[in-house]
Residue frames relative to the residue before (quaternion, step in Angstrom):
aa qw qx qy qz dx dy dz
X 1.0000 0.0000 0.0000 0.0000 0.00 0.00 0.00
X 0.3551 -0.7380 0.5346 0.2084 3.59 -0.81 0.99
X 0.3058 -0.7383 0.5743 0.1779 3.53 -1.10 0.78
X 0.3317 -0.7165 0.5877 0.1767 3.50 -1.21 0.66
X 0.5213 -0.6163 0.4720 0.3545 3.62 -1.05 0.61
X 0.5299 -0.6556 0.4454 0.3017 3.55 -1.10 0.70
X 0.8010 0.0626 -0.0015 0.5954 3.56 1.07 -0.73
X 0.4507 -0.6739 0.5147 0.2790 3.53 -1.18 0.47
X 0.4311 -0.6950 0.5135 0.2599 3.54 -1.17 0.60
X 0.4554 0.6999 -0.4454 0.3231 3.56 1.27 -0.02
X 0.4888 -0.6514 0.5052 0.2855 3.52 -1.13 0.78
X 0.4465 -0.6598 0.5386 0.2742 3.54 -1.16 0.63
X 0.1474 -0.8016 0.5702 0.1026 3.62 -0.68 0.95
X 0.5321 -0.6405 0.4430 0.3323 3.55 -1.07 0.64
X 0.5910 -0.5382 0.4477 0.4008 3.51 -1.24 0.36
X 0.5598 -0.6187 0.4223 0.3543 3.56 -1.03 0.67
X 0.7871 0.0543 -0.0021 0.6145 3.61 1.08 -0.76
X 0.0597 0.7700 -0.6329 0.0552 3.52 -1.04 0.89
X 0.1503 -0.8374 0.5247 0.0303 3.57 -0.10 1.33
X 0.3294 -0.7761 0.4868 0.2286 3.62 1.22 0.00
X 0.7643 -0.4036 0.1808 0.4694 3.54 0.95 0.94
X 0.5388 0.6204 -0.4094 0.3966 3.58 1.23 -0.01
X 0.4735 -0.6298 0.5296 0.3141 3.53 -1.16 0.57
X 0.6733 -0.4775 0.3476 0.4448 3.60 -1.20 0.19
X 0.6766 0.4651 -0.3388 0.4595 3.67 0.83 -0.72
X 0.6422 0.5211 -0.3297 0.4553 3.58 1.01 -0.71
X 0.6537 0.4916 -0.3071 0.4865 3.59 0.99 -0.85
X 0.6111 0.5308 -0.3586 0.4650 3.64 1.04 -0.59
X 0.6017 0.5438 -0.3553 0.4647 3.61 1.04 -0.69
X 0.6538 0.4976 -0.3101 0.4783 3.57 0.93 -0.91
X 0.6505 0.5152 -0.3245 0.4539 3.60 0.93 -0.82
X 0.6112 0.5384 -0.3571 0.4572 3.62 0.99 -0.70
X 0.6749 0.4908 -0.2872 0.4703 3.54 0.91 -0.92
X 0.6391 0.5279 -0.3068 0.4677 3.57 1.03 -0.82
X 0.6280 0.5315 -0.3172 0.4717 3.57 1.05 -0.86
X 0.6975 0.4829 -0.2689 0.4561 3.60 0.90 -0.93
X 0.8373 0.2885 -0.0795 0.4575 3.56 0.98 -0.81
X 0.8396 0.2225 -0.0658 0.4913 3.62 1.02 -0.69
X 0.6700 -0.5805 0.2973 0.3547 3.53 1.04 0.76
X 0.3444 0.7149 -0.5404 0.2798 3.62 1.08 0.40
X 0.3206 -0.8051 0.4740 0.1563 3.58 -0.65 1.14
X 0.5887 -0.5558 0.3850 0.4431 3.60 1.26 -0.11
X 0.5752 -0.0079 -0.7838 -0.2340 1.56 -2.50 0.11
X 0.4911 -0.6111 0.5251 0.3312 3.54 -1.35 0.25
X 0.2202 0.8314 -0.4705 0.1972 3.55 0.41 1.25
X 0.5022 -0.6866 0.4007 0.3403 3.54 1.33 0.04
X 0.6043 0.5090 -0.3583 0.4973 3.59 1.26 0.40
X 0.2312 -0.7888 0.5543 0.1303 3.58 -0.39 1.20
X 0.0395 0.8029 -0.5861 0.1011 3.49 -0.17 1.39
X 0.8335 -0.2401 0.1520 0.4738 3.55 -1.29 -0.28
X 0.7025 0.4672 -0.2887 0.4526 3.61 0.76 -0.93
X 0.6105 0.5214 -0.3487 0.4836 3.61 1.07 -0.66
X 0.7065 0.4598 -0.2870 0.4552 3.57 0.82 -0.92
X 0.5748 0.5466 -0.3951 0.4633 3.61 1.09 -0.47
X 0.6627 0.4890 -0.3199 0.4684 3.60 0.93 -0.83
X 0.6228 0.5199 -0.3448 0.4721 3.58 1.00 -0.78
X 0.6609 0.5051 -0.3131 0.4584 3.62 0.93 -0.83
X 0.6110 0.5369 -0.3541 0.4616 3.60 1.03 -0.65
X 0.6232 0.5287 -0.3036 0.4898 3.59 1.02 -0.91
X 0.7173 0.4632 -0.2640 0.4486 3.55 0.71 -1.10
X 0.6406 0.5217 -0.3275 0.4586 3.61 1.05 -0.73
X 0.6810 0.5035 -0.2869 0.4477 3.57 0.97 -0.88
X 0.8505 0.2253 -0.0421 0.4735 3.58 0.89 -0.95
X 0.8252 0.2811 -0.0970 0.4803 3.63 1.04 -0.55
X 0.6652 -0.6023 0.2831 0.3386 3.55 1.07 0.75
X 0.3263 0.7341 -0.5295 0.2724 3.59 1.12 0.47
X 0.1767 -0.8427 0.5027 0.0769 3.59 -0.52 1.13
X 0.6061 0.6261 -0.3337 0.3596 3.58 1.23 -0.17
X 0.6931 -0.4517 0.3559 0.4347 3.55 -1.33 -0.15
X 0.4312 -0.6325 0.5648 0.3083 3.52 -1.30 0.40
X 0.2016 0.8231 -0.4884 0.2084 3.54 0.20 1.36
X 0.4919 -0.6997 0.4055 0.3224 3.56 1.29 -0.06
X 0.5572 0.5717 -0.3919 0.4572 3.56 1.26 0.35
X 0.2501 -0.7948 0.5363 0.1344 3.61 -0.46 1.18
X 0.1315 0.8195 -0.5350 0.1578 3.53 0.34 1.35
X 0.8337 -0.2423 0.1488 0.4734 3.60 -1.28 -0.17
X 0.7115 0.4696 -0.2744 0.4449 3.59 0.70 -1.05
X 0.6277 0.5216 -0.3190 0.4818 3.56 1.09 -0.78
X 0.6892 0.4825 -0.2872 0.4579 3.53 0.84 -0.94
X 0.6293 0.5368 -0.3397 0.4477 3.58 1.01 -0.76
X 0.6751 0.4673 -0.2968 0.4876 3.58 0.92 -0.86
X 0.6356 0.5155 -0.3323 0.4689 3.59 1.03 -0.76
X 0.6301 0.5176 -0.3301 0.4755 3.61 1.01 -0.69
X 0.6020 0.5475 -0.3501 0.4640 3.61 1.05 -0.76
X 0.6697 0.4910 -0.2825 0.4802 3.56 0.89 -0.95
X 0.6985 0.4648 -0.2914 0.4596 3.62 0.78 -0.91
X 0.5898 0.5549 -0.3619 0.4617 3.63 1.16 -0.50
X 0.7120 0.4779 -0.2445 0.4526 3.50 0.88 -1.08
X 0.8292 0.2920 -0.0954 0.4669 3.58 0.86 -0.96
X 0.8364 0.2590 -0.0773 0.4769 3.63 1.04 -0.68
X 0.6231 -0.6327 0.3075 0.3419 3.53 1.19 0.63
X 0.3127 0.7194 -0.5579 0.2712 3.59 1.06 0.51
X 0.3488 -0.7975 0.4607 0.1735 3.62 -0.62 1.12
X 0.5883 -0.6016 0.3705 0.3933 3.63 1.18 0.08
X 0.5873 -0.0192 -0.7729 -0.2393 1.51 -2.49 0.19
X 0.4666 -0.6399 0.5314 0.3006 3.49 -1.30 0.33
X 0.2393 0.8109 -0.4791 0.2359 3.48 0.40 1.34
X 0.5487 -0.6427 0.3855 0.3705 3.59 1.24 0.17
X 0.5889 0.5263 -0.3832 0.4789 3.59 1.28 0.24
X 0.3209 -0.7650 0.5351 0.1596 3.55 -0.71 1.15
X 0.0815 0.8091 -0.5767 0.0781 3.54 -0.85 0.98
X 0.7744 -0.3611 0.2304 0.4658 3.62 -1.22 -0.09
X 0.6468 0.5098 -0.3394 0.4545 3.64 0.90 -0.71
X 0.6243 0.5344 -0.3233 0.4692 3.57 1.08 -0.70
X 0.6488 0.5175 -0.3126 0.4621 3.55 1.00 -0.87
X 0.6259 0.5418 -0.3297 0.4538 3.56 0.96 -0.81
X 0.6787 0.4744 -0.2800 0.4857 3.60 0.93 -0.96
X 0.6457 0.5140 -0.3263 0.4610 3.60 0.96 -0.79
X 0.6138 0.5241 -0.3419 0.4814 3.62 1.11 -0.65
X 0.6180 0.5182 -0.3551 0.4728 3.65 1.01 -0.68
X 0.6302 0.5124 -0.3277 0.4825 3.60 0.98 -0.83
X 0.6587 0.5048 -0.3211 0.4563 3.61 0.83 -0.93
X 0.6312 0.5179 -0.3459 0.4622 3.64 0.96 -0.72
X 0.6366 0.5099 -0.3232 0.4799 3.58 0.99 -0.76
X 0.6456 0.5407 -0.3060 0.4440 3.61 0.96 -0.85
X 0.5070 0.6705 -0.4313 0.3276 3.63 1.14 -0.45
X 0.5901 0.6007 -0.3572 0.4041 3.59 1.16 -0.51
X 0.6298 0.5458 -0.3176 0.4523 3.54 1.27 -0.40
X 0.6487 0.5452 -0.3143 0.4280 3.59 1.19 -0.44
């Protein structure tokens, strides 16, 4: 009987796009703000991909305690810093645990609405 390996040695790759619950127009608003303020190179397509998340991570590292690499992967540390920002500025009720949920999405949508002024 042949045995199968318990785990693969393949690296886990990030999703191509992760809008964290934002619609395409809402994510485009965030991209406009990121382009104006945090070095997002475009395009303004409403798809939060690697370059969008790198810009978000630069913002979070500068102002909201993000300790991780600028790699464009919205993982636990990115989400925790983003939740810290959304708690302070956009009414996210907590907890700040790095776990994305419905309350975080509502607060992120409030931020995206504010970002519309950048477009």
